[in-house]
C-alpha positions in Angstrom: 0.0 0.0 0.0 2.8 2.4 0.9 4.4 1.7 -2.4 1.3 2.3 -4.3 0.8 5.7 -2.6 4.4 6.7 -3.6 3.6 5.7 -7.2 0.3 7.7 -7.3 1.8 10.7 -5.5 1.6 13.8 -7.9 5.1 15.2 -8.6 5.8 18.6 -7.3 5.2 21.5 -9.9 8.2 23.8 -10.4 8.8 26.9 -12.4 11.9 25.3 -14.0 9.8 22.6 -15.3 7.4 25.1 -16.7 10.0 27.1 -18.4 11.4 23.9 -19.9 7.8 23.1 -21.2 7.7 26.5 -22.8 10.9 26.1 -24.6 10.1 22.5 -25.8 6.9 23.7 -27.2 8.7 26.6 -28.8 11.1 24.3 -30.6 8.2 22.4 -32.0 6.5 25.8 -33.0 9.3 26.9 -34.9 9.9 23.7 -37.0 9.2 24.4 -40.6 8.7 28.2 -39.9 10.5 31.1 -41.7 11.7 33.6 -39.1 11.7 36.4 -41.8 8.0 35.8 -42.6 6.1 38.7 -41.2 3.0 36.5 -40.6 4.8 34.8 -37.8 3.7 37.6 -35.4 0.2 36.4 -35.8 1.2 32.9 -35.1 2.9 33.5 -31.9 -0.5 34.0 -30.2 -2.6 31.9 -32.4 -0.5 28.8 -32.4 2.3 29.0 -30.0 0.4 30.5 -27.0 -2.6 28.4 -27.5 -0.6 25.2 -27.6 0.9 26.2 -24.2 -2.4 26.7 -22.7 -3.2 23.0 -23.4 -0.2 22.1 -21.4 -1.4 23.8 -18.3 -2.1 21.9 -15.1 -5.7 21.3 -14.2 -5.5 22.9 -10.8 -7.3 26.3 -11.2 -4.6 28.3 -9.4 -1.7 26.6 -11.2 -3.7 26.7 -14.5 -4.0 30.5 -14.1 -0.2 31.0 -13.3 0.9 28.7 -15.9 -1.0 30.6 -18.6 0.3 34.1 -17.2 4.0 32.8 -17.4 3.3 31.2 -20.8 1.9 34.6 -22.1 5.2 36.3 -20.7 7.2 33.7 -22.5 5.4 34.1 -25.6 5.8 38.1 -25.4 9.6 37.4 -24.8 9.9 35.3 -27.9 8.0 37.7 -30.0 10.2 40.5 -28.7 13.3 38.8 -29.6 11.8 38.2 -33.0 11.0 41.8 -33.4 14.5 42.8 -32.3 16.1 40.6 -34.9 14.1 41.8 -37.8 14.5 45.6 -37.1 11.3 46.5 -39.0 10.1 50.0 -39.6 7.5 51.8 -37.4 4.9 51.6 -40.0 5.5 47.9 -40.6 5.4 47.3 -36.9 2.0 49.1 -36.6 0.6 47.1 -39.5 1.8 43.6 -38.7 2.9 43.4 -35.0 1.3 45.5 -32.5 -2.3 44.0 -32.8 -0.8 40.7 -31.9 1.3 42.1 -29.2 -1.8 43.4 -27.7 -3.5 39.9 -27.8 -0.6 38.4 -25.7 -0.5 41.3 -23.3 -4.3 41.1 -22.8 -3.9 37.4 -21.7 -1.3 38.5 -19.1 -3.4 41.2 -17.8 -6.6 38.9 -17.6 -4.8 36.1 -15.9 -3.1 38.4 -13.6 -6.4 39.9 -12.6 -7.9 36.5 -12.0 -5.1 35.8 -9.4 -5.7 39.1 -7.6 -6.1 38.8 -3.9 -5.1 35.1 -4.1 -3.4 33.6 -1.0 -0.6 31.4 -2.2 0.8 28.3 -0.7 2.6 25.1 -1.7 3.5 24.7 -5.3 2.1 28.1 -6.2 4.2 30.0 -3.6 7.4 28.3 -4.6 6.6 29.0 -8.3 6.1 32.7 -7.9 9.2 33.0 -5.6 11.2 31.2 -8.5 9.8 33.2 -11.1 10.6 36.8 -9.7 14.1 37.0 -11.5 12.3 35.8 -14.8 9.8 38.7 -14.6 12.7 41.0 -13.8 14.2 40.3 -17.2 11.3 42.5 -18.6 13.6 45.5 -17.4 16.2 44.7 -19.9 17.1 48.0 -21.4 17.9 46.6 -24.9 14.6 45.0 -25.6 12.0 46.5 -27.9 8.5 47.2 -26.7 9.4 49.2 -23.7 6.1 50.6 -22.6 4.4 47.2 -22.9 7.3 45.6 -20.9 6.9 48.1 -18.1 3.1 47.7 -18.1 3.5 43.9 -17.8 5.9 44.4 -15.0 3.5 46.8 -13.3 0.5 44.6 -13.5 2.3 41.4 -12.3 3.7 43.3 -9.3 0.4 44.9 -8.4 -1.9 42.0 -8.7 0.2 38.7 -8.3 3.5 39.6 -6.5 1.6 41.0 -3.5 3.6 39.9 -0.4 5.4 42.7 1.3 8.7 40.7 1.6 8.7 40.2 -2.2 8.3 43.8 -2.9 11.1 44.9 -0.3 13.5 42.3 -1.9 12.8 43.5 -5.4 13.2 47.2 -4.2 16.8 46.1 -2.9 17.4 44.2 -6.1 16.6 47.3 -8.4 18.5 49.7 -6.2 21.6 47.6 -6.6 21.2 47.5 -10.4 22.7 49.9 -13.0 20.4 53.1 -13.3 18.4 53.1 -16.4 15.0 54.7 -17.4 13.1 51.6 -17.4 14.8 50.2 -14.1 14.1 53.5 -12.4 10.5 53.3 -13.5 10.1 50.0 -12.1 11.8 51.0 -8.8 9.5 54.1 -8.5 6.5 51.9 -9.1 7.6 49.5 -6.4 8.0 52.4 -3.9 4.5 53.7 -5.1 2.8 50.1 -4.3 4.5 50.4 -0.8 3.0 54.0 -0.4 6.5 55.5 -0.2 5.1 58.3 -2.6 7.9 60.8 -1.5 10.7 58.5 -2.4 8.9 57.5 -5.6 8.8 61.1 -6.8 12.4 61.8 -6.0 13.2 58.9 -8.3 11.1 60.2 -11.1 12.2 63.9 -10.7 14.9 63.8 -13.2 12.6 62.0 -15.9 9.1 63.2 -15.0 8.3 64.6 -18.4 9.3 61.2 -20.2 7.4 59.3 -17.4 3.9 60.8 -17.8 2.5 58.0 -20.1 3.7 55.4 -17.4 2.1 57.4 -14.6 -1.4 57.4 -15.9 -2.2 53.6 -15.0 -0.9 54.4 -11.5 -3.3 57.2 -11.0 -6.0 54.9 -12.5 -5.3 52.5 -9.9 -5.6 55.0 -7.1 -9.1 56.0 -8.5 -10.1 52.4 -8.8 -9.3 51.8 -5.2 -10.9 55.3 -4.3 -7.6 56.5 -2.7 -8.6 60.0 -3.6 -6.0 61.7 -1.1 -3.2 60.0 -2.7 -4.6 60.8 -6.1 -4.7 64.5 -5.2 -1.1 64.4 -4.3 -0.1 62.7 -7.5 -2.4 64.6 -9.6 -1.0 67.8 -8.4 2.5 66.6 -9.0 1.9 65.6 -12.7 0.0 68.9 -13.2 3.4 70.8 -13.3 4.5 68.6 -16.3 1.5 67.7 -18.3 1.3 70.9 -20.4 4.7 70.6 -21.6 4.3 66.8 -22.2 1.5 67.3 -24.6 3.3 70.1 -26.5 6.7 68.3 -26.9 6.5 64.6 -26.8 3.7 63.5 -29.1 4.6 64.1 -32.8 1.0 64.8 -34.1 -2.1 66.7 -33.0 -4.1 63.5 -32.6 -1.4 62.1 -30.5 -1.7 64.9 -28.0 -5.5 64.8 -28.2 -5.4 61.1 -27.3 -3.3 61.6 -24.3 -5.3 64.7 -23.3 -8.3 62.7 -23.4 -6.8 60.2 -21.0 -5.7 62.7 -18.6 -8.9 64.6 -18.6 -10.8 61.6 -18.0 -8.7 60.8 -14.9 -9.4 64.2 -13.3 -13.0 64.1 -14.4 -13.3 60.7 -12.5 -11.7 62.4 -9.5 -14.2 65.1 -9.6 -17.0 62.9 -9.7 -15.8 60.8 -6.7 -15.0 63.9 -4.5 -17.2 66.8 -5.9 -14.0 68.9 -6.1 -13.5 70.5 -9.3 -10.1 72.3 -8.7 -8.0 69.8 -10.1 -10.2 69.0 -13.1 -10.4 72.8 -14.0 -6.6 73.2 -13.6 -6.0 70.2 -16.0 -8.5 71.6 -18.5 -6.8 75.0 -18.5 -3.3 73.6 -18.5 -4.0 71.3 -21.6 -5.5 74.1 -23.6 -5.7 74.3 -26.8 -6.0 70.3 -26.9 -8.6 70.3 -24.1 -10.8 72.8 -25.9 -13.8 70.5 -26.5 -13.8 69.1 -22.9 -13.2 72.6 -21.4 -15.8 74.1 -23.5 -18.4 71.5 -22.5 -17.5 71.9 -18.7 -18.2 75.6 -18.9 -21.4 75.5 -20.8 -22.7 72.5 -18.6 -21.7 74.3 -15.4 -23.5 77.6 -16.6 -20.2 79.5 -16.7 -21.3 81.2 -20.0 -19.2 84.3 -19.9 -16.0 82.2 -19.6 -17.4 79.9 -22.2 -17.9 82.8 -24.7 -14.3 84.0 -23.9 -12.9 80.6 -24.6 -14.6 80.4 -28.1 -13.3 84.0 -29.0 -9.8 83.3 -27.6 -9.5 80.0 -29.6 -11.3 81.3 -32.5 -13.7 78.4 -32.6 -15.6 77.9 -35.8 -18.7 79.9 -34.4 -20.8 79.4 -37.5 -21.4 76.0 -36.2 -23.4 77.3 -33.0 -26.9 76.2 -33.1 -29.9 78.4 -32.3 -30.4 76.6 -29.0 -27.0 77.7 -27.8 -27.6 81.3 -29.0 -30.8 81.4 -27.3 -29.4 80.2 -24.0 -26.9 82.8 -24.0 -29.4 85.5 -24.7 -31.5 84.4 -21.9 -28.6 84.5 -19.5 -27.3 88.1 -20.9 -27.9 89.3 -24.4 -24.5 91.0 -24.3 -22.9 87.6 -24.2 -23.7 86.9 -27.9 -22.0 90.0 -29.1 -18.5 88.6 -29.5 -20.0 85.4 -31.2 -21.8 87.6 -33.6 -18.6 89.4 -34.5 -16.9 86.0 -35.0 -19.6 84.7 -37.3 -20.0 87.7 -39.3 -16.2 87.8 -40.1 -16.2 84.0 -41.0 -19.3 84.3 -43.4 -17.9 87.5 -45.1 -14.5 85.7 -45.6 -16.5 82.9 -47.5 -17.1 85.3 -50.2 -20.4 83.8 -51.3 -23.7 85.4 -51.9 -25.4 83.1 -49.4 -23.0 83.8 -46.7 -23.3 87.6 -47.4 -27.0 87.3 -46.8 -26.6 85.4 -43.5 -23.9 87.9 -42.3 -26.4 90.8 -43.2 -29.0 89.1 -40.7 -26.4 88.8 -37.9 -25.4 92.5 -38.4 -28.9 93.7 -38.2 -29.2 91.7 -34.9 -25.8 93.1 -33.8 -27.1 96.7 -34.5 -30.1 96.2 -32.4 -28.0 95.0 -29.5 -25.4 97.9 -29.7 -28.3 100.5 -29.7 -30.0 98.8 -26.9 -26.8 99.2 -24.9 -26.7 102.9 -26.0 -23.4 102.2 -27.8 -24.3 103.7 -31.0 -20.8 105.3 -31.5 -19.1 102.0 -31.2 -21.5 100.6 -33.8 -20.7 103.4 -36.3 -17.0 102.9 -35.9 -17.4 99.0 -36.4 -19.4 99.5 -39.5 -17.0 102.1 -40.9 -14.0 99.7 -40.4 -16.2 96.8 -41.9 -17.0 98.9 -45.1 -13.4 99.8 -45.6 -12.3 96.0 -45.2 -14.9 94.8 -47.7 -14.7 97.5 -50.2 -13.6 95.0 -52.8 -16.6 92.7 -52.2 -19.1 94.3 -54.4 -22.0 91.9 -53.5 -21.7 92.6 -49.8 -21.2 96.3 -50.3 -24.7 96.3 -52.1 -26.2 94.8 -49.2 -24.9 97.3 -47.0 -26.1 100.1 -49.2 -29.6 98.7 -49.7 -30.0 98.1 -45.8 -29.9 100.6 -43.1 -26.9 99.2 -41.4 -24.8 102.4 -42.0 -27.3 104.5 -40.4 -28.1 104.7 -36.7 
């Protein structure tokens, strides 16, 4: 009976055995494949990772860990392939990134399923043995830097949760050669341990470059409703985000996308706390890229005078204002529409079309009524004299002025 129990005893699972399985499966995967074929990036997820999943243990906890490490191993192999091929940015965006995201999403999903798990036995020893393997994500010469830092961040946030692991990793990183990616990881470990002051000191020389990496940290604080810490970190990055969106992204759309993420963060904080201070400051700091959000905020909060000033300041295409908006301004204070009428008239005249002249003429009549109502007839006369001079070569518009009563008070 003792002999039978020994035979039936399940062998202990180890991380080294898992890595050996990953490598053996990779050797099988690469047989008959051309490393220079760009379609191989699709196959890393479709065929290699999915084949690994079939090798996972049945035990639910070990299954999730095996899948997470298998996805990390797949990411390592794809990164090495990418480094060897040295593809252009356009080709990477066309052939590679969508498949990278499939792999990283698997890592994030399995890590999330392990959140708040208490480890013991095989799982505990596997995780402890795997920590140096995950640290390899910080190798400075590998491609996909942002994705590597995010994978490292998610695993340390959701899986490597014991305080002793984080303290040991902090010591390991402090002993390593300083690099941007190493410093970012170290700052995040300090952040996880709520050593916010020390984390900020580590970031101080590279904060501008760090902005995209900090956004998920702030998201996590909001998710955990740590609003006091968010306020401190939000104020910290506020000093840098204006310069970041103006200098780092290479396109307007790139800046807009980043601004949208940042604004959403501060809006979420506003909704949680009913404190508009940081949100308003972010909207103002990020102009002109935050124009849409700031304009909507001012209008919705009935700050119509500031709303009009913003439209005029940034020369928004005021022809697009609908009648409902104009009427709302008039009900608040008719004088608010005067700057908008001036803008609309200028843009319509600039179009140099008979229909736009007619429309401008209608706005001019309304503008005249408002000036006279305010007892500002002299200002109206000066405005019309200048307008007549500026448009003297636009005969069709001049005829409208002559036929109407606009030149006479």
